[in-house]
C-alpha positions as CSV (number, residue, x, y, z in Angstrom):
1,M,-28.1,2.3,19.6
2,T,-31.5,1.7,20.2
3,S,-33.1,2.5,23.4
4,P,-33.7,0.1,26.2
5,Y,-36.4,2.4,27.7
6,T,-40.0,2.6,26.7
7,P,-40.9,5.9,25.6
8,E,-43.1,7.1,28.5
9,E,-39.9,6.6,30.4
10,L,-37.6,8.9,28.4
11,D,-37.7,12.2,27.0
12,D,-36.7,11.7,23.6
13,T,-35.4,15.5,23.3
14,Q,-32.7,14.5,26.0
15,P,-29.6,11.7,25.0
16,V,-29.4,8.2,26.3
17,I,-27.6,8.1,29.0
18,E,-26.9,4.4,30.1
19,P,-26.9,3.8,34.1
20,F,-23.1,2.0,33.7
21,E,-22.3,0.4,37.4
22,R,-19.2,-1.8,36.2
23,E,-17.6,-4.3,34.1
24,L,-18.2,-7.6,35.4
25,S,-15.9,-9.1,32.2
26,F,-15.0,-8.1,29.0
27,D,-18.3,-8.0,27.1
28,V,-21.0,-7.9,29.9
29,V,-21.8,-4.9,32.1
30,L,-24.1,-4.1,35.2
31,W,-26.3,-1.4,34.9
32,D,-28.2,-0.1,38.1
33,V,-31.6,1.0,37.0
34,S,-32.9,0.6,40.7
35,H,-33.8,3.9,40.7
36,L,-36.7,3.5,38.2
37,M,-38.2,0.3,39.7
38,V,-41.4,0.7,41.3
39,R,-42.0,1.2,45.0
40,H,-44.6,0.7,47.3
41,A,-46.2,4.1,48.3
42,T,-45.6,3.1,52.3
43,K,-43.5,0.3,52.4
44,R,-39.8,0.1,52.9
45,Y,-37.3,-3.2,52.6
46,A,-34.9,-3.3,55.6
47,K,-31.5,-2.8,55.1
48,R,-29.3,-6.2,56.6
49,T,-27.7,-7.1,59.3
50,Q,-26.4,-9.7,58.6
51,P,-24.3,-10.5,55.4
52,I,-24.6,-12.5,52.5
53,E,-24.0,-16.2,52.5
54,R,-26.0,-17.8,49.6
55,I,-27.1,-16.6,46.2
56,Y,-30.7,-17.8,45.4
57,V,-31.6,-18.2,41.9
58,H,-35.1,-17.1,40.2
59,H,-36.7,-17.0,37.0
60,S,-39.5,-14.2,36.6
61,G,-42.3,-16.8,35.8
62,A,-43.5,-14.8,33.0
63,F,-41.7,-13.1,29.1
64,G,-43.1,-9.5,29.3
65,V,-41.2,-7.2,27.4
66,D,-37.9,-6.7,26.4
67,G,-35.2,-4.5,27.9
68,V,-35.3,-2.0,31.5
69,A,-38.9,-2.0,30.5
70,G,-39.1,-5.6,31.5
71,A,-37.7,-5.6,34.9
72,I,-39.6,-2.2,35.8
73,N,-42.9,-4.5,34.8
74,S,-41.3,-7.0,37.3
75,S,-41.2,-4.4,40.4
76,R,-44.6,-2.9,39.4
77,Y,-46.2,-6.8,39.3
78,D,-44.3,-7.4,42.7
79,V,-45.7,-4.4,44.3
80,M,-49.2,-4.0,43.1
81,Q,-49.8,-7.5,41.9
82,T,-48.9,-9.8,44.5
83,K,-50.9,-10.8,48.0
84,D,-48.1,-8.8,50.0
85,K,-48.2,-6.0,48.1
86,F,-44.0,-5.9,48.1
87,P,-42.2,-3.2,49.3
88,G,-40.4,-3.0,45.4
89,A,-38.9,-5.1,43.1
90,A,-38.6,-8.7,44.6
91,Y,-34.3,-9.5,43.1
92,H,-30.7,-8.1,43.0
93,W,-30.0,-8.3,39.7
94,W,-32.1,-9.2,36.7
95,I,-31.0,-11.0,33.5
96,P,-33.0,-10.3,30.3
97,Y,-34.0,-12.8,28.2
98,K,-33.5,-11.2,24.7
99,D,-29.9,-9.3,24.4
100,L,-29.6,-6.1,26.0
101,L,-26.6,-4.3,24.5
102,D,-25.1,-0.9,25.2
103,S,-23.7,1.5,23.1
104,K,-20.2,-0.6,22.9
105,G,-21.9,-3.9,22.4
106,R,-21.7,-5.2,25.6
107,R,-24.4,-7.6,27.4
108,V,-26.3,-5.7,30.3
109,I,-27.5,-7.2,33.3
110,L,-29.6,-4.6,35.5
111,R,-29.4,-4.1,39.1
112,M,-33.0,-3.8,40.6
113,N,-31.9,-3.4,43.9
114,P,-28.9,-2.4,45.9
115,N,-26.8,-5.2,47.6
116,D,-27.7,-3.8,51.2
117,V,-31.2,-4.2,50.9
118,V,-33.3,-7.2,52.0
119,C,-35.7,-8.2,49.0
120,W,-38.7,-10.7,49.6
121,S,-37.3,-12.9,46.6
122,T,-37.1,-16.2,48.6
123,G,-39.3,-15.7,51.5
124,G,-38.3,-16.3,55.6
125,S,-34.4,-16.3,56.8
126,A,-33.7,-16.4,53.1
127,N,-34.1,-12.9,52.5
128,R,-32.1,-11.5,54.8
129,H,-29.0,-13.8,54.3
130,G,-29.3,-14.1,50.4
131,F,-28.7,-12.4,46.9
132,G,-31.9,-12.5,44.5
133,L,-30.7,-13.5,40.9
134,C,-33.8,-13.5,38.7
135,F,-33.9,-15.0,35.1
136,Q,-36.5,-12.9,33.0
137,G,-39.0,-15.8,31.6
138,N,-40.9,-18.8,32.4
139,H,-38.0,-21.8,32.4
140,G,-40.3,-25.1,34.0
141,K,-40.7,-27.7,31.8
142,D,-43.7,-25.4,30.5
143,G,-41.6,-23.4,29.2
144,E,-38.2,-22.3,27.5
145,P,-35.1,-22.9,28.3
146,L,-32.8,-19.9,29.1
147,S,-31.7,-17.8,26.1
148,S,-28.2,-17.5,24.9
149,N,-27.7,-14.0,26.3
150,Q,-29.3,-16.0,29.8
151,V,-26.1,-18.4,29.5
152,V,-23.4,-16.1,28.8
153,C,-24.9,-13.6,30.9
154,G,-25.6,-16.3,33.8
155,D,-21.9,-17.5,33.9
156,V,-20.9,-13.9,34.3
157,A,-22.9,-13.2,36.8
158,L,-22.5,-16.2,38.7
159,R,-18.5,-15.2,38.8
160,A,-18.7,-12.1,39.8
161,L,-21.3,-12.7,43.0
162,L,-19.0,-16.0,43.8
163,S,-16.3,-13.0,44.6
164,I,-18.5,-11.9,47.6
165,P,-16.3,-12.9,50.9
166,T,-19.1,-13.8,53.1
167,L,-20.3,-16.5,51.2
168,D,-21.2,-20.0,52.6
169,R,-17.9,-21.7,51.0
170,K,-20.1,-25.6,51.1
171,N,-22.8,-24.2,49.5
172,P,-22.9,-20.8,48.1
173,I,-25.4,-21.0,45.3
174,A,-28.9,-22.4,45.6
175,W,-32.3,-22.3,44.5
176,H,-36.0,-21.1,45.3
177,S,-36.9,-24.7,45.3
178,I,-34.9,-25.8,48.0
179,A,-34.7,-22.7,49.8
180,Q,-36.2,-24.5,52.8
181,N,-32.5,-26.7,52.8
182,F,-31.4,-23.3,54.1
183,S,-33.4,-21.0,55.6
184,T,-36.7,-20.8,57.0
185,A,-38.5,-20.2,53.6
186,E,-41.2,-22.7,52.4
187,G,-39.5,-23.2,49.1
188,K,-41.0,-23.0,45.5
189,S,-41.3,-26.1,43.6
190,T,-41.7,-24.1,40.2
191,C,-38.9,-21.9,40.8
192,P,-36.3,-20.9,38.9
193,G,-37.9,-23.9,36.6
194,H,-36.6,-27.3,34.8
195,Y,-34.9,-26.0,32.6
196,T,-32.6,-23.1,34.9
197,E,-32.1,-26.0,37.9
198,E,-30.2,-28.4,34.9
199,W,-28.4,-25.5,33.7
200,L,-27.1,-24.8,37.5
201,K,-26.0,-28.2,37.6
202,R,-24.0,-28.1,34.7
203,W,-22.4,-24.9,35.8
204,L,-21.9,-26.0,39.4
205,R,-20.6,-29.1,38.2
206,S,-18.1,-27.4,35.2
207,E,-16.8,-25.3,38.2
208,D,-16.7,-28.1,40.7
209,L,-18.5,-26.6,42.7
210,P,-21.2,-28.3,45.3
211,I,-24.9,-29.1,43.8
212,P,-27.4,-28.7,46.7
213,T,-29.5,-31.1,47.2
214,G,-33.6,-30.8,47.4
215,N,-36.6,-31.1,45.6
216,T,-35.8,-30.4,42.4
């Protein structure tokens, strides 16, 4: 197997130990790489004091590098280059643009933060009640549609996350650009991007789930 890590992140004399967390389907698994994410020197995320009510979907806004290194670089940007200097990675789960496969040939989704962490992914009260799911890349009109890997992994991820028992059953899934409809977040018109939003709407229709309204 080709290692998903960059040379700087591995001791080449040691075997690669896949950070397996659990199977999400027969062909998609979740890896916990939260321990590899860049963290602020002094800031720390709060722990949840209220249950997860909604999945908020995002795109990272840039394609960056492949594999686990892409998620690590995203966390580095969040901590070092954003205006507010985040305590850590902005999201809970990360769906790579290009295929990331484990030793059994299964697709991999990456965990960036534990579920009980209040990430700064969406803003306002959405951070406290939301779960941040991020598609790597720019999926706006000036970017690219979701990759075939992201379509497969996105479907599996959403199905898995819908099993969270505390989700709002009226609108369990939303996205960043309409977050203001469900929280004190300001929303971000460019996130998760045109192509992601169109895919999400098709997916919700296929599952007979409500399509949230907003400035899409």
